[in-house]
C-alpha positions as CSV (number, residue, x, y, z in Angstrom):
1,M,73.6,54.9,123.8
2,S,70.3,56.0,122.7
3,G,70.6,57.2,118.6
4,Y,68.9,60.3,117.4
5,Y,68.7,60.7,113.5
6,T,68.1,62.9,110.5
7,A,65.3,63.6,108.3
8,D,67.5,62.4,105.6
9,E,68.8,59.1,107.8
10,V,65.3,58.4,108.7
11,R,63.9,58.7,104.9
12,A,66.6,56.6,103.9
13,A,65.9,53.9,106.3
14,E,61.7,54.0,105.5
15,A,62.5,53.7,101.8
16,E,64.4,50.4,103.1
17,L,61.5,49.4,104.8
18,F,59.1,49.8,101.8
19,T,61.0,46.9,100.0
20,R,59.9,44.5,103.2
21,V,56.7,45.2,104.1
22,P,53.1,45.4,102.4
23,E,52.2,49.2,101.4
24,G,50.8,51.3,103.9
25,E,52.0,48.8,106.6
26,P,54.6,51.6,108.4
27,M,52.2,54.2,108.3
28,R,49.6,51.6,110.0
29,R,52.1,50.9,112.6
30,A,52.9,54.5,113.5
31,A,49.3,55.5,113.5
32,Y,48.6,52.2,116.2
33,G,51.5,53.4,118.1
34,L,50.2,57.4,118.0
35,A,46.4,55.7,119.0
36,T,47.8,53.7,121.8
37,V,49.8,56.7,123.3
38,V,46.6,59.2,123.1
39,A,44.4,56.5,124.6
40,A,47.1,56.2,127.4
41,E,47.1,60.0,128.0
42,L,43.3,60.0,128.0
43,R,43.2,57.7,130.9
44,A,46.3,59.6,133.0
45,R,44.1,62.6,132.1
46,G,41.4,60.7,134.1
47,G,38.4,58.6,133.4
48,G,38.8,55.9,130.4
49,V,38.8,56.6,126.9
50,A,35.4,55.7,125.1
51,G,33.0,58.4,125.6
52,R,36.3,60.8,125.3
53,E,36.8,63.5,122.3
54,I,39.9,64.3,120.3
55,G,40.6,66.6,117.9
56,L,43.2,65.9,114.9
57,L,44.9,68.9,113.3
58,V,45.7,67.4,109.5
59,G,48.4,68.9,107.3
60,S,49.1,67.5,103.9
61,G,51.2,64.3,103.2
62,D,52.1,61.2,105.4
63,N,52.6,63.0,109.0
64,G,48.5,64.1,108.2
65,G,47.7,60.8,107.4
66,D,49.2,59.2,110.5
67,A,46.8,61.2,112.5
68,L,43.8,60.5,110.1
69,W,44.6,56.6,110.8
70,A,45.3,56.7,114.5
71,G,41.7,59.0,114.5
72,S,40.2,56.0,112.8
73,M,41.6,53.5,115.5
74,L,40.5,55.8,118.4
75,R,37.2,56.2,117.1
76,R,36.7,52.5,116.9
77,R,37.5,52.7,120.7
78,G,34.3,55.1,121.2
79,V,36.5,57.9,121.2
80,A,34.5,61.1,119.3
81,V,37.1,62.4,116.9
82,T,36.8,65.7,114.9
83,A,39.5,66.3,111.7
84,V,40.4,69.7,110.9
85,L,41.5,69.5,107.5
86,L,44.4,72.7,106.7
87,N,44.9,72.0,103.4
88,P,41.7,69.9,102.3
89,A,42.6,69.3,98.9
90,R,46.0,67.3,100.2
91,A,44.6,65.8,103.2
92,H,45.7,62.1,102.9
93,A,43.2,60.2,101.1
94,K,43.3,56.5,102.6
95,G,43.5,58.1,106.0
96,L,40.6,60.2,105.8
97,A,38.5,57.6,103.7
98,A,39.0,55.2,107.2
99,L,38.1,58.4,109.2
100,R,35.0,58.7,107.5
101,K,34.2,55.1,107.8
102,A,34.7,54.9,111.2
103,G,32.7,57.5,111.6
104,G,34.9,60.3,112.4
105,R,33.6,63.8,112.0
106,V,35.8,65.8,109.5
107,C,35.7,70.0,109.4
108,A,37.4,71.4,106.2
109,D,37.1,74.8,107.1
110,P,40.1,75.6,109.1
111,A,38.9,79.2,110.4
112,A,36.3,77.0,112.5
113,A,38.7,74.7,113.6
114,V,38.8,76.5,117.1
115,S,35.4,75.8,118.3
116,E,35.0,73.0,116.5
117,L,37.9,71.5,118.6
118,A,36.9,73.7,121.6
119,G,35.2,70.4,123.9
120,A,38.2,68.3,123.1
121,D,40.4,66.6,126.1
122,L,43.3,66.2,123.7
123,V,44.6,67.4,120.2
124,V,46.7,65.8,117.9
125,D,49.2,67.4,116.0
126,G,49.5,66.3,112.5
127,I,50.3,69.4,110.5
128,V,53.9,68.4,109.1
129,G,56.4,65.8,109.9
130,I,59.7,65.3,109.1
131,S,59.9,66.8,105.8
132,G,58.8,70.3,106.8
133,R,60.7,73.4,107.4
134,G,60.3,76.7,109.2
135,S,57.7,78.0,111.2
136,L,53.5,77.4,110.9
137,R,51.8,79.1,108.5
138,P,49.4,81.7,109.6
139,E,46.1,79.4,109.7
140,A,48.0,76.8,111.4
141,A,49.4,79.3,114.1
142,R,46.3,81.1,114.7
143,I,44.7,77.7,115.1
144,V,47.6,76.5,117.4
145,A,47.2,79.7,119.8
146,E,44.0,79.8,120.2
147,L,43.6,76.2,121.6
148,N,43.7,75.7,125.1
149,V,43.8,72.1,125.0
150,P,46.8,69.3,125.8
151,I,48.5,68.6,122.1
152,I,49.8,65.4,121.2
153,A,52.8,65.7,118.6
154,A,52.6,63.2,115.5
155,D,56.8,62.2,115.5
156,L,57.8,65.8,116.2
157,P,55.8,69.5,117.1
158,S,55.2,71.3,113.9
159,G,57.5,74.2,113.2
160,V,60.2,73.2,114.8
161,D,63.1,72.0,112.7
162,P,63.7,68.4,112.8
163,D,67.6,68.4,112.5
164,T,68.2,71.3,114.3
165,G,65.6,71.8,116.9
166,A,65.6,75.4,115.9
167,V,62.5,77.5,116.3
168,D,62.0,80.8,114.4
169,G,58.5,81.6,114.7
170,P,55.4,79.9,115.8
171,A,55.5,76.4,116.6
172,V,53.5,73.3,118.3
173,R,54.7,73.0,122.2
174,A,53.2,69.8,122.8
175,A,52.7,67.9,125.6
176,V,53.7,64.8,124.4
177,T,55.5,63.9,121.2
178,V,55.1,60.7,119.4
179,A,58.5,59.6,117.6
180,F,57.9,57.0,114.8
181,G,60.6,54.3,113.9
182,A,63.7,57.0,115.6
183,R,64.5,59.5,118.0
184,K,65.1,62.8,115.6
185,P,67.3,65.5,117.0
186,V,64.7,67.6,117.7
187,H,63.7,65.3,120.6
188,A,67.1,66.0,121.9
189,L,67.6,69.4,120.7
190,A,63.9,71.3,121.5
191,A,62.8,69.2,124.6
192,A,60.8,71.7,125.9
193,W,58.5,72.0,122.8
194,C,58.5,68.5,122.7
195,G,57.7,67.6,126.2
196,R,57.1,63.7,127.0
197,I,58.8,61.7,124.4
198,E,57.0,58.3,123.3
199,L,58.9,56.0,120.8
200,V,57.2,54.0,118.7
201,P,59.3,51.2,116.8
202,I,57.8,50.4,113.1
203,G,61.0,48.7,111.7
204,L,63.3,50.7,110.3
205,R,67.1,49.3,110.1
206,L,69.4,52.3,110.9
207,P,72.9,53.0,110.7
208,A,75.2,53.8,113.8
209,P,74.0,56.9,115.2
210,R,76.2,60.4,114.4
211,L,74.1,62.2,117.3
212,A,73.8,59.9,120.6
213,A,73.2,60.1,124.4
214,L,75.1,57.9,126.6
215,D,72.9,55.3,128.4
216,P,72.4,56.3,132.2
217,A,73.4,52.4,133.5
218,A,76.5,52.7,131.1
219,V,77.2,56.0,133.0
220,G,76.7,54.1,136.3
221,A,79.2,51.1,134.8
222,G,81.6,53.4,134.1
223,W,82.2,55.3,137.1
224,P,85.5,54.9,138.1
225,V,85.1,53.1,142.2
226,P,88.3,51.7,143.8
227,G,89.4,48.2,142.9
228,P,91.2,45.9,145.6
229,E,94.9,46.8,144.3
230,D,93.7,50.7,144.2
231,D,95.3,53.5,146.7
232,K,94.6,57.0,146.7
233,Y,97.3,57.6,143.0
234,T,95.5,55.0,140.9
235,Q,92.0,56.0,141.3
236,G,93.2,59.3,139.6
237,V,94.9,62.6,141.3
238,T,92.7,65.9,140.1
239,G,94.3,69.0,140.2
240,V,92.8,72.5,140.1
241,H,93.7,75.6,139.5
242,A,90.6,78.1,140.0
243,G,89.6,81.2,142.0
244,S,91.2,83.5,144.0
245,E,91.2,85.4,147.2
246,T,88.7,87.8,145.4
247,Y,86.7,84.5,144.3
248,P,87.0,82.1,146.0
249,G,83.8,80.4,145.8
250,A,84.6,78.9,141.8
251,A,87.6,77.3,143.3
252,V,85.1,75.9,146.8
253,L,82.8,74.5,144.2
254,C,85.5,73.3,141.2
255,T,87.6,71.5,144.0
256,G,84.5,70.1,145.6
257,A,83.2,68.5,142.9
258,A,86.4,66.7,142.0
259,V,86.1,65.4,145.6
260,A,82.7,64.2,145.5
261,A,83.2,62.7,142.0
262,T,85.9,60.6,143.8
263,S,89.0,61.6,142.9
264,G,91.6,59.6,144.6
265,M,93.0,62.8,145.2
266,V,92.6,66.3,144.4
267,R,95.2,69.2,144.3
268,Y,94.5,72.8,144.4
269,V,96.6,75.2,143.0
270,G,95.6,79.3,143.8
271,S,95.0,82.0,146.4
272,A,91.6,80.8,147.8
273,G,93.3,77.5,149.5
274,S,92.1,78.7,153.0
275,A,88.3,78.9,151.7
276,V,88.9,75.3,149.9
277,L,90.9,73.8,152.9
278,A,87.8,75.3,155.2
279,Q,85.7,73.4,153.3
280,Y,87.4,69.8,152.1
281,P,90.4,69.4,154.0
282,E,91.1,66.2,152.3
283,V,93.0,68.2,149.7
284,V,95.9,69.4,149.4
285,A,96.6,72.8,148.9
286,A,99.7,74.5,147.1
287,P,100.4,78.5,146.1
288,D,101.8,77.7,142.5
289,L,102.3,74.8,140.3
290,G,105.9,74.3,141.2
291,A,104.7,73.2,144.5
292,A,101.3,71.2,143.3
293,G,103.0,67.7,142.7
294,R,102.0,65.1,140.9
295,V,98.5,64.9,138.7
296,Q,97.0,63.1,136.1
297,A,94.8,65.8,134.9
298,W,94.1,69.5,135.4
299,V,91.0,71.7,135.5
300,F,92.0,75.6,134.8
301,G,89.9,78.5,134.9
302,P,86.9,79.0,137.3
303,G,87.3,82.0,138.8
304,S,91.2,82.1,138.1
305,G,91.2,85.6,136.4
306,T,92.6,86.8,133.2
307,D,95.6,88.7,133.9
308,R,99.0,88.1,132.6
309,I,99.7,85.3,135.9
310,A,96.8,83.4,134.9
311,R,97.6,83.5,131.4
312,D,101.6,81.8,132.3
313,R,99.8,79.4,134.1
314,L,97.1,78.1,131.7
315,A,100.2,78.0,129.3
316,E,102.3,76.2,131.9
317,I,99.8,73.1,132.0
318,L,99.0,73.2,127.8
319,A,102.1,72.3,127.9
320,T,102.1,69.0,129.6
321,E,100.9,65.8,128.1
322,L,98.3,65.7,130.7
323,P,94.3,66.1,129.8
324,V,93.3,69.6,130.8
325,V,89.8,70.8,131.3
326,V,89.2,74.7,130.8
327,D,86.3,76.5,131.8
328,A,85.4,80.2,132.4
329,D,88.4,82.4,132.7
330,G,90.3,79.9,131.1
331,L,88.2,80.3,128.0
332,T,88.7,83.9,127.8
333,L,92.4,83.7,127.6
334,L,92.2,80.8,124.9
335,A,90.3,83.1,123.0
336,E,93.1,85.4,122.8
337,Q,95.5,83.1,122.5
338,P,94.0,79.9,120.8
339,D,97.4,78.7,120.1
340,L,98.3,77.5,123.4
341,V,95.6,74.8,123.0
342,R,95.7,73.7,119.1
343,G,98.4,71.5,118.4
344,R,98.1,69.5,121.9
345,R,98.6,65.6,122.0
346,A,97.2,65.2,125.6
347,A,93.1,65.2,125.7
348,T,91.8,68.8,126.1
349,V,88.1,69.6,127.2
350,L,86.5,73.1,126.9
351,T,83.5,74.0,128.3
352,P,81.8,77.0,126.6
353,H,78.4,77.9,127.3
354,A,77.4,80.2,124.1
355,G,78.8,83.6,125.1
356,E,81.8,82.1,125.8
357,F,81.3,80.0,122.3
358,H,81.2,83.5,120.6
359,R,84.2,84.5,121.9
360,L,86.3,81.2,121.3
361,T,85.2,81.5,117.8
362,G,83.5,85.4,117.0
363,R,80.1,83.8,116.2
364,D,77.1,82.5,118.2
365,P,76.2,78.8,117.9
366,G,73.0,79.7,116.5
367,P,70.0,77.6,115.4
368,D,72.2,74.9,114.4
369,R,74.5,74.1,117.8
370,A,75.0,70.8,117.1
371,G,76.5,71.5,113.9
372,A,78.4,74.7,115.3
373,V,79.7,72.5,118.1
374,R,80.8,69.9,115.7
375,E,82.8,72.4,114.0
376,L,84.9,74.1,116.4
377,A,86.0,70.1,117.6
378,E,87.5,69.7,114.2
379,D,88.7,73.2,113.9
380,W,90.4,73.0,116.8
381,Q,91.4,69.2,117.3
382,V,89.9,69.4,121.1
383,T,87.0,68.0,123.0
384,V,84.0,70.7,123.2
385,L,81.2,70.6,125.4
386,L,78.3,73.3,124.5
387,K,76.5,74.0,127.6
388,G,72.5,73.7,127.5
389,R,69.8,72.4,128.7
390,A,70.7,69.9,125.8
391,T,74.4,69.7,126.4
392,L,76.1,68.4,123.3
393,I,79.8,67.2,123.2
394,A,81.6,66.8,120.4
395,E,85.4,65.6,119.5
396,P,87.2,65.0,116.3
397,G,86.0,62.6,114.0
398,G,83.5,61.0,117.0
399,P,79.7,61.2,117.4
400,L,78.2,64.1,118.6
401,L,77.2,63.5,122.1
402,V,74.2,65.1,123.8
403,N,72.8,64.8,127.3
404,E,69.2,66.3,127.7
405,A,69.0,67.4,131.3
406,G,65.2,67.6,131.4
407,G,64.8,70.7,132.8
408,S,66.8,73.9,133.7
409,W,67.6,72.8,137.6
410,A,71.7,73.7,136.9
411,A,70.9,76.9,135.0
412,T,72.3,78.8,138.0
413,A,75.8,80.7,139.3
414,G,78.7,78.2,139.8
415,A,76.9,75.0,138.6
416,G,79.5,75.3,135.8
417,D,82.6,75.2,138.3
418,I,81.0,72.4,139.7
419,L,80.8,70.5,136.1
420,S,84.5,71.2,135.4
421,G,85.5,69.6,138.6
422,V,83.3,66.3,137.8
423,I,85.0,66.2,133.8
424,G,88.7,66.8,135.2
425,S,88.1,64.1,137.9
426,L,87.0,61.6,135.4
427,L,89.9,62.4,132.8
428,A,92.0,61.9,136.2
429,A,90.7,58.3,136.3
430,G,92.0,57.5,132.7
431,R,88.4,58.1,130.8
432,E,88.6,59.2,127.7
433,P,87.1,63.0,127.2
434,G,84.3,62.7,125.2
435,W,82.8,59.8,127.6
436,A,84.0,62.0,130.6
437,A,82.7,65.1,129.5
438,A,79.2,63.4,128.8
439,A,79.0,61.6,131.9
440,A,79.5,64.2,134.2
441,A,76.9,66.5,132.1
442,L,74.6,63.7,132.8
443,V,75.4,63.4,136.5
444,H,75.4,66.8,136.8
445,A,71.9,66.9,135.3
446,A,70.4,64.2,138.0
447,A,71.9,66.0,140.8
448,A,70.5,69.5,140.3
449,D,67.2,67.3,139.2
450,I,67.4,65.8,142.9
451,A,68.6,69.2,144.7
452,A,65.4,70.8,143.3
453,H,63.4,68.4,144.4
454,A,64.5,67.6,147.7
455,A,64.0,71.5,148.3
456,R,60.6,70.9,148.6
457,P,60.2,67.8,150.5
458,G,56.8,66.0,151.1
459,A,55.6,68.5,148.1
460,A,55.2,67.9,144.8
461,G,57.0,69.2,142.0
462,A,60.3,71.1,142.6
463,A,62.2,74.3,143.7
464,P,64.9,76.3,142.1
465,I,68.4,75.7,143.5
466,S,71.9,77.1,143.8
467,A,75.1,75.4,143.3
468,G,75.6,74.5,146.8
469,P,72.9,71.8,147.0
470,L,73.4,70.6,143.6
471,L,77.4,69.9,144.6
472,R,76.1,68.5,147.7
473,H,73.6,65.9,145.8
474,L,76.4,64.7,143.4
475,P,77.3,61.5,145.6
476,A,73.4,60.4,145.1
477,A,73.6,60.9,141.7
478,I,76.3,58.9,140.9
479,A,74.7,56.3,143.5
480,T,71.9,56.5,142.1
481,L,73.5,55.8,138.0
482,R,75.7,52.9,139.6
483,A,72.1,51.3,141.1
484,G,70.6,51.7,138.1
485,Q,73.5,49.2,136.4
486,A,73.4,46.3,139.4
């Protein structure tokens, strides 16, 4: 797993590192890594390194020092470097001396920053680091807003909270972020502000992470596939209660996802059986729970309605000792009667988006989405998957998992129905609820990405998609992950 570490955890690891290495060595390592990424980015944007021009936005403290030292290294490689000091009296003294010695230019007048950096190929954001909180101050905000130059952020984009990823005012939107020593929560929770993440090791000894992302190869290795002794029952039988005559699409998408995720058998319960069977004749359909037959996990909620009949069926499913995924209308019913799920001994996975989270808890997730999802999981003693570009998965007593999708291709109607079907199939195959939810989110995002790029064959970029193409590309996404671990 890839770990993400809070500002406090990183500072503690840095303090330990300072006892093992000479003074200034960690900063030089960080600066060398930053300079290496800047040089590579200059080459990627056309031409070589020597003769190019970069700017440095330098705040007070060590983050500014990292930028200044990196600038001195690039200056020795023939790059013209101009450093704008946003707080000249508090600029990092040794870094500033190193830049001047290498022949770099220094501008101590922030008011002249935009004109000074007008010819730069790239600008390095060294305004604030992990100790910074809140949005950019007015002078820095004005400069960043007026620059029309790609920005590489040193450690994190200034103005974005390092621990929550919250943005409550002006902030840097970076093309690339160079993370020093460890990835921080901001790199997953505010990826749209960070751009591409490049990790530069500096020798930190880090604890087990409390926020982590599953490794794609590990997901591929752990995905259920039939063994030589398996049959359709031992591979996992997924029960789906979704959709209705009014909303058959939810039933088709959710059930189809369970089929595509390689359940041994999928049993559908509800009034949209004819629509489901028209698309997936291998599904076994039944009108009610009593006729459903044996299953090993249930998915309830997409398009199921919120009337008394739906409530009674949800209560009946939750009264079993089977794993259950509750989504969409099921979450609305739980918001009205949370005692249906509290105290369950079997695995329960709730999959809210922000609006459904508000219905469940009475409040929005807020800027600290990680803290909010942890609190709900602990309070209700369930696994919670909070949807978003950075999908968060919390279970009581366990680490928080995150899947940063890399884009918002899955932000389309019906995509959540597909996600719940995939989670249900993994639970039916015996996977642990936190892993099942996180692995399903990863595959779901991968399928959306494949579908978006397949929408423009032979062309650069991608195109918006609907839920149908996402579902059709689920097998390809799973196959890609499995090939990655071979």
